[in-house]
C-alpha positions in Angstrom: -115.7 189.3 -128.0 -114.2 185.9 -128.3 -112.7 184.7 -125.1 -111.8 181.2 -126.2 -111.2 180.5 -129.9 -111.4 176.9 -131.2 -111.5 176.1 -134.9 -111.9 172.5 -136.1 -110.1 171.6 -139.3 -112.3 170.8 -142.3 -113.6 167.2 -141.8 -115.3 164.8 -144.1 -117.9 162.6 -142.5 -121.5 161.5 -142.6 -121.6 159.7 -146.0 -123.3 156.4 -145.9 -126.8 155.2 -145.3 -127.6 157.6 -142.5 -126.4 160.9 -143.9 -126.0 161.0 -147.6 -124.2 164.4 -147.6 -120.8 165.7 -147.0 -120.3 167.8 -143.9 -117.3 170.2 -143.6 -117.1 171.7 -140.1 -115.4 175.1 -140.5 -115.5 176.8 -137.1 -116.7 176.2 -133.6 -115.9 179.1 -131.3 -117.0 180.2 -127.9 -117.5 183.7 -126.6 -118.3 184.4 -123.0 -122.0 183.7 -123.4 -122.5 182.1 -126.8 -121.3 179.3 -129.0 -120.8 179.9 -132.7 -121.1 176.9 -135.1 -120.3 177.1 -138.8 -120.2 174.3 -141.2 -121.1 173.4 -144.8 -123.5 170.8 -146.0 -122.8 169.5 -149.5 -125.9 167.9 -151.1 -124.3 167.7 -154.6 -124.7 163.9 -154.7 -128.1 163.8 -153.0 -130.8 162.8 -155.5 -134.4 163.2 -154.4 -137.7 162.5 -156.1 -139.4 165.8 -157.2 -142.1 165.4 -154.6 -139.9 164.3 -151.7 -138.1 166.2 -148.9 -135.6 165.3 -146.2 -134.8 167.3 -143.0 -131.3 167.3 -141.7 -131.3 168.4 -138.0 -128.0 169.4 -136.3 -127.7 169.2 -132.5 -125.1 169.7 -129.8 -125.1 166.8 -127.3 -123.3 165.7 -124.2 -124.5 163.0 -121.9 -128.2 163.7 -121.2 -128.0 167.3 -122.3 -128.7 168.5 -125.8 -129.6 171.6 -127.9 -131.3 171.1 -131.2 -130.2 173.6 -133.9 -132.3 175.0 -136.8 -132.8 172.3 -139.4 -132.0 172.2 -143.1 -134.8 171.0 -145.3 -133.7 169.5 -148.6 -136.5 169.2 -151.2 -137.0 167.9 -154.7 -138.2 170.4 -157.4 -142.0 170.2 -156.8 -141.7 170.0 -153.0 -139.4 172.9 -152.9 -141.9 175.1 -154.9 -144.8 173.9 -152.7 -142.8 174.8 -149.5 -142.0 178.2 -150.8 -145.6 178.9 -151.6 -147.5 177.3 -148.7 -145.1 176.8 -145.8 -143.1 179.4 -143.9 -140.0 177.8 -142.3 -139.4 178.1 -138.6 -137.0 180.8 -137.5 -133.5 179.9 -138.5 -134.5 176.8 -140.6 -133.0 176.6 -144.1 -134.9 175.4 -147.2 -132.7 174.3 -150.1 -132.9 172.3 -153.3 -131.1 168.9 -153.6 -127.9 169.0 -155.5 -126.7 172.3 -153.9 -124.4 173.4 -151.1 -125.6 175.1 -147.8 -123.4 177.3 -145.7 -124.7 176.9 -142.2 -124.0 179.3 -139.3 -125.8 179.5 -136.0 -125.2 181.1 -132.6 -126.7 179.5 -129.4 -126.4 180.4 -125.7 -123.3 178.7 -124.3 -123.7 176.2 -121.4 -121.0 174.7 -119.3 -121.7 171.2 -120.5 -120.9 172.2 -124.1 -117.2 172.4 -123.3 -116.9 168.7 -124.0 -119.7 167.7 -126.4 -120.6 166.5 -129.9 -122.0 168.1 -132.9 -124.4 165.6 -134.5 -126.7 165.6 -137.5 -129.7 163.4 -138.0 -132.1 163.0 -140.9 -135.8 163.0 -140.6 -137.3 161.4 -143.7 -140.8 160.9 -142.6 -141.2 164.3 -140.9 -142.2 162.6 -137.6 -139.3 164.0 -135.6 -136.5 162.2 -133.8 -134.4 162.2 -130.6 -131.0 163.8 -130.9 -129.8 161.5 -128.2 -130.8 158.4 -130.1 -128.4 156.2 -132.1 -129.8 157.5 -135.3 -127.8 160.7 -135.1 -124.4 160.9 -136.8 -121.5 162.6 -135.0 -119.6 165.0 -137.3 -117.4 166.8 -134.8 -116.1 166.5 -131.3 -116.3 169.8 -129.5 -113.6 170.3 -126.9 -113.5 173.8 -125.5 -111.9 172.9 -122.2 -109.0 175.1 -121.2 -105.7 173.3 -121.8 -103.9 172.8 -118.6 -100.3 171.7 -118.4 -100.4 168.4 -116.6 -96.9 166.9 -116.5 -96.1 163.4 -115.3 -94.3 163.3 -112.0 -91.3 161.1 -112.7 -90.3 160.0 -109.2 -87.1 158.2 -108.8 -87.0 155.0 -106.7 -84.2 155.4 -104.1 -81.6 152.6 -103.9 -82.1 150.0 -101.2 -79.8 150.6 -98.3 -78.5 147.1 -97.6 -76.9 148.2 -94.3 -78.5 151.0 -92.5 -75.5 152.5 -90.6 -76.3 155.4 -88.4 -74.5 157.4 -85.7 -75.4 159.7 -82.8 -72.7 162.1 -81.6 -72.0 164.9 -79.2 -69.4 166.8 -77.2 -68.9 166.4 -73.5 -67.2 169.1 -71.4 -65.9 167.0 -68.5 -64.3 169.0 -65.7 -61.0 167.6 -64.5 -59.1 168.9 -61.5 -55.8 170.7 -62.4 -53.3 168.4 -64.1 -55.4 165.3 -63.3 -56.9 162.7 -65.7 -59.3 160.8 -63.4 -63.0 161.6 -63.6 -65.0 162.7 -60.6 -68.6 162.2 -61.6 -69.9 164.6 -59.0 -67.4 167.4 -59.7 -68.8 170.7 -61.0 -70.8 170.2 -64.2 -69.8 166.6 -64.7 -73.2 165.1 -63.6 -75.0 166.8 -66.5 -72.2 166.1 -69.1 -71.9 162.5 -68.2 -75.7 162.2 -68.3 -75.8 163.4 -71.9 -73.4 160.6 -72.9 -75.5 158.0 -71.1 -78.7 159.3 -72.6 -77.2 159.0 -76.1 -76.1 155.4 -75.5 -79.3 154.4 -73.8 -81.5 155.7 -76.5 -79.8 153.4 -79.0 -79.1 150.5 -76.7 -82.7 150.3 -75.6 -84.1 150.5 -79.1 -85.1 146.9 -80.3 -84.6 148.0 -83.9 -81.0 149.1 -83.4 -77.7 147.4 -82.6 -74.6 149.4 -81.4 -71.5 148.6 -83.5 -68.9 150.9 -81.9 -68.4 153.9 -79.6 -65.8 156.4 -80.6 -64.3 158.8 -78.1 -61.8 161.5 -78.9 -60.4 163.7 -76.2 -59.0 167.2 -76.7 -56.9 169.5 -74.5 -56.5 173.3 -74.9 -53.3 174.8 -76.3 -51.9 176.6 -73.1 -49.0 175.0 -71.3 -46.5 172.5 -72.7 -47.5 170.3 -75.6 -46.1 167.2 -73.9 -48.2 167.7 -70.8 -51.3 168.5 -72.9 -50.8 165.3 -74.9 -50.6 163.3 -71.7 -53.8 164.9 -70.4 -55.7 164.4 -73.6 -54.7 160.8 -73.8 -55.3 160.0 -70.1 -58.7 161.8 -69.9 -59.9 160.0 -73.0 -59.0 156.7 -71.4 -60.8 157.7 -68.2 -64.0 158.5 -70.1 -63.7 155.2 -71.9 -63.3 153.4 -68.6 -66.4 155.2 -67.3 -68.5 154.1 -70.2 -67.3 150.5 -69.9 -68.1 150.5 -66.2 -71.8 151.2 -67.0 -72.3 148.9 -70.0 -71.4 145.4 -70.8 -69.7 146.4 -74.1 -66.8 144.3 -75.3 -63.7 146.5 -74.8 -62.9 146.2 -78.5 -66.2 148.0 -79.2 -64.7 151.2 -77.8 -62.4 153.2 -80.0 -60.4 156.0 -78.5 -58.1 158.7 -79.9 -56.9 162.1 -78.6 -55.8 165.5 -79.8 -53.2 167.1 -77.6 -54.2 170.7 -78.4 -57.4 171.8 -80.1 -55.9 174.5 -82.4 -58.6 173.9 -85.0 -61.3 174.8 -82.4 -59.3 178.0 -81.5 -59.0 179.0 -85.2 -62.7 178.4 -85.7 -63.6 180.7 -82.8 -61.2 183.5 -83.8 -62.5 183.4 -87.4 -66.0 184.2 -86.2 -64.9 186.7 -83.6 -64.4 190.5 -83.6 -61.1 190.3 -81.6 -58.7 193.2 -82.1 -55.8 192.1 -84.4 -58.0 189.2 -85.5 -56.2 188.6 -88.8 -52.7 188.8 -87.2 -53.8 186.3 -84.6 -55.2 184.0 -87.2 -52.0 184.1 -89.2 -50.0 183.1 -86.1 -52.2 180.3 -84.8 -52.8 178.8 -88.3 -49.1 178.5 -89.0 -48.4 174.8 -88.5 -44.7 175.3 -89.4 -44.3 176.8 -85.9 -44.1 174.4 -83.0 -47.2 174.4 -80.8 -45.3 175.6 -77.7 -43.7 178.4 -79.6 -47.1 179.4 -81.1 -48.7 179.5 -77.7 -45.9 181.6 -76.3 -45.9 184.1 -79.2 -49.7 184.5 -78.8 -49.3 185.2 -75.1 -46.5 187.7 -75.6 -47.7 189.5 -78.7 -51.4 189.8 -77.9 -51.6 189.7 -74.1 -55.1 191.2 -73.7 -56.5 188.9 -76.3 -54.7 185.9 -74.9 -56.1 186.6 -71.4 -59.6 186.8 -72.9 -59.1 183.5 -74.8 -57.7 181.8 -71.8 -60.7 182.8 -69.7 -63.6 182.6 -72.2 -62.6 180.2 -74.9 -60.0 177.7 -73.8 -62.4 175.9 -71.4 -64.5 174.9 -74.4 -61.4 173.5 -76.1 -61.1 170.9 -73.4 -63.8 168.5 -74.6 -64.4 164.9 -75.3 -66.3 164.1 -78.6 -68.2 160.9 -78.7 -70.0 159.1 -81.5 -72.1 156.0 -81.2 -72.2 154.0 -84.4 -75.1 151.7 -84.8 -77.1 149.6 -87.3 -80.9 149.8 -87.8 -82.9 146.9 -89.0 -84.7 147.2 -92.4 -88.5 147.5 -92.7 -90.7 146.4 -95.5 -94.2 146.5 -94.0 -95.8 149.9 -94.8 -97.7 149.8 -91.4 -94.5 149.4 -89.5 -92.8 152.1 -91.6 -95.6 154.5 -90.8 -95.2 153.8 -87.1 -91.5 154.4 -87.2 -92.1 157.5 -89.3 -94.1 159.0 -86.4 -91.8 157.8 -83.6 -88.3 158.1 -85.0 -88.0 158.8 -88.8 -84.2 158.8 -88.6 -84.3 155.0 -88.5 -85.8 154.9 -92.0 -84.0 154.8 -95.3 -85.1 156.8 -98.3 -86.3 153.6 -100.0 -88.4 152.7 -97.0 -90.0 156.2 -96.9 -90.7 155.9 -100.7 -92.3 152.5 -100.1 -94.7 154.1 -97.5 -95.5 157.0 -99.9 -96.7 154.5 -102.6 -99.5 153.4 -100.2 -100.8 156.9 -99.7 -103.1 159.0 -101.9 -100.8 161.2 -104.0 -102.9 164.3 -103.3 -102.8 163.9 -99.6 -100.8 165.9 -97.0 -99.5 162.6 -95.6 -98.0 161.8 -99.1 -96.4 165.2 -99.2 -95.1 164.9 -95.6 -93.2 161.7 -96.4 -91.0 163.4 -99.0 -90.6 166.5 -96.9 -89.3 164.4 -94.0 -87.1 162.5 -96.4 -85.3 165.6 -97.7 -85.0 167.0 -94.1 -83.2 163.8 -93.0 -81.1 163.5 -96.2 -80.6 167.2 -97.2 -77.8 166.6 -99.6 -79.1 163.5 -101.3 -79.9 164.2 -105.0 -82.8 161.6 -105.1 -84.3 162.9 -101.9 -84.2 166.5 -103.3 -85.5 165.4 -106.7 -88.5 163.6 -105.3 -89.2 166.4 -102.9 -89.1 168.8 -105.9 -91.6 166.8 -107.8 -93.9 166.7 -104.7 -93.6 170.5 -104.2 -94.4 171.1 -107.8 -97.3 168.7 -107.6 -98.7 170.8 -104.8 -97.9 174.1 -106.5 -95.1 175.0 -104.1 -92.6 176.4 -106.6 -90.5 178.2 -104.0 -89.5 175.0 -102.3 -89.3 173.1 -105.6 -86.6 175.5 -106.9 -84.7 175.1 -103.6 -84.8 171.3 -103.9 -83.9 171.2 -107.6 -80.7 173.1 -106.9 -79.5 170.0 -105.0 -81.1 167.4 -107.2 -78.0 166.7 -109.3 -77.8 166.5 -113.1 -79.4 163.1 -113.9 -81.8 162.8 -116.8 -84.7 162.9 -114.4 -83.4 166.0 -112.7 -83.1 167.8 -116.1 -86.6 166.7 -116.9 -87.8 168.1 -113.5 -86.1 171.4 -114.3 -87.9 171.5 -117.6 -91.2 171.0 -115.8 -90.3 173.6 -113.2 -89.5 176.2 -115.9 -92.8 175.6 -117.7 -94.7 176.0 -114.4 -92.9 179.3 -113.9 -93.8 180.4 -117.4 -90.2 180.3 -118.8 -91.1 178.2 -121.8 -87.8 178.7 -123.6 -85.9 177.1 -120.7 -88.6 174.4 -120.5 -88.1 173.6 -124.2 -84.3 173.4 -123.9 -84.4 171.1 -120.9 -87.2 168.9 -122.1 -85.7 168.5 -125.6 -82.3 167.6 -124.1 -84.0 164.6 -122.5 -86.7 163.9 -125.0 -86.0 160.2 -125.1 -87.8 160.1 -121.7 -91.5 159.4 -122.5 -92.5 161.9 -119.8 -90.5 164.6 -121.5 -91.9 163.8 -124.9 -95.4 164.0 -123.4 -94.6 167.4 -121.7 -93.3 168.8 -125.0 -96.4 167.7 -126.8 -98.6 169.4 -124.2 -96.7 172.6 -124.4 -96.9 172.6 -128.2 -100.6 171.9 -128.2 -101.0 174.9 -125.8 -99.0 177.1 -128.2 -96.3 177.7 -125.6 -93.4 176.5 -127.6 
């Protein structure tokens, strides 16, 4: 039973001084254990003296390995008769008259080295033998029985250079203030922990030699209970107090601090109720989301119409609505030395741009886990960036991880390269029709043309 079929087209070769015959290779096929070779030798134009003979000896060769096949002996009239009467040809050898055509077929045990080999024919005029590996043999066919494997090109996209690497670190602090007061007591209740979190965020950036703080933004919020005017006063005053606290610890220019305030954090209250299982949740949402109602009226109606829920919110939720959000905006220096990039990659990859990580990847073996990790880190840090997702998809496909490749391709955008990547992905999944559509739509890309050619050669499209 044939496991791999491989048929060579009829070829013309071997005319000239070495092999004065026409060779038409008809079939070379492999079964699991044998190789079948069929060709035709045309000696129509070969003229021999009546007492002369020539042996044509086929062989399969590859490197230092070879197998000699049964020979074809072409003889003139008298020599042909003598051979028939006095010589018995070896098993498989063919004796023929000059001027005729020989249909040659042989089966030999298959060896692994034959998958990429040559069919050669040599002539032995003197009957003294020859070496099939010598330069006197004539190649008449290249045997390629290797399994065709889809090997697309990985068309990575070079990320744009980030001329200014602006970053930020942010958080929310829940500073406890005494009733109706705006001044901060650093030792009051949970303030030591909350203020420490702000200091840690600033210190992490301030003490980093690769970073420079550009601004510190602080926004204070009050909860919706009580009068709006008083809440506005509290939010503004408490924000100013936190800004003063930060300035007292660091030698920041005052203009580096930016402050704002939100009198009542209705947005935070809405977000909580949306995710809750409160009774009358929809009715409460309708009320607290209606910005046409004055804040004080909204708060009063909530308290009167839904007293149990209001009491719960006042006790369990409103404290979290009294918060101060802070954001430290900073700039990170650029890196060009792959060794430095690799060091930063281990210590704090958030300081790297996509282009810098790509630069590092180009210095790593493409089949290494370190190479793969660079693109995995890049897409984790820039989860919505199309280029990060596209390059991560190529890397995942390169390593056979089609699950993650599909997830990344969903966020890789619709660029020509992304369409090409989706074509490759479809082919690797066995959806050759989708592969064809995608690749043909971007066939001007050399990589797409190459992929289409491979799929056609494999008989997939």
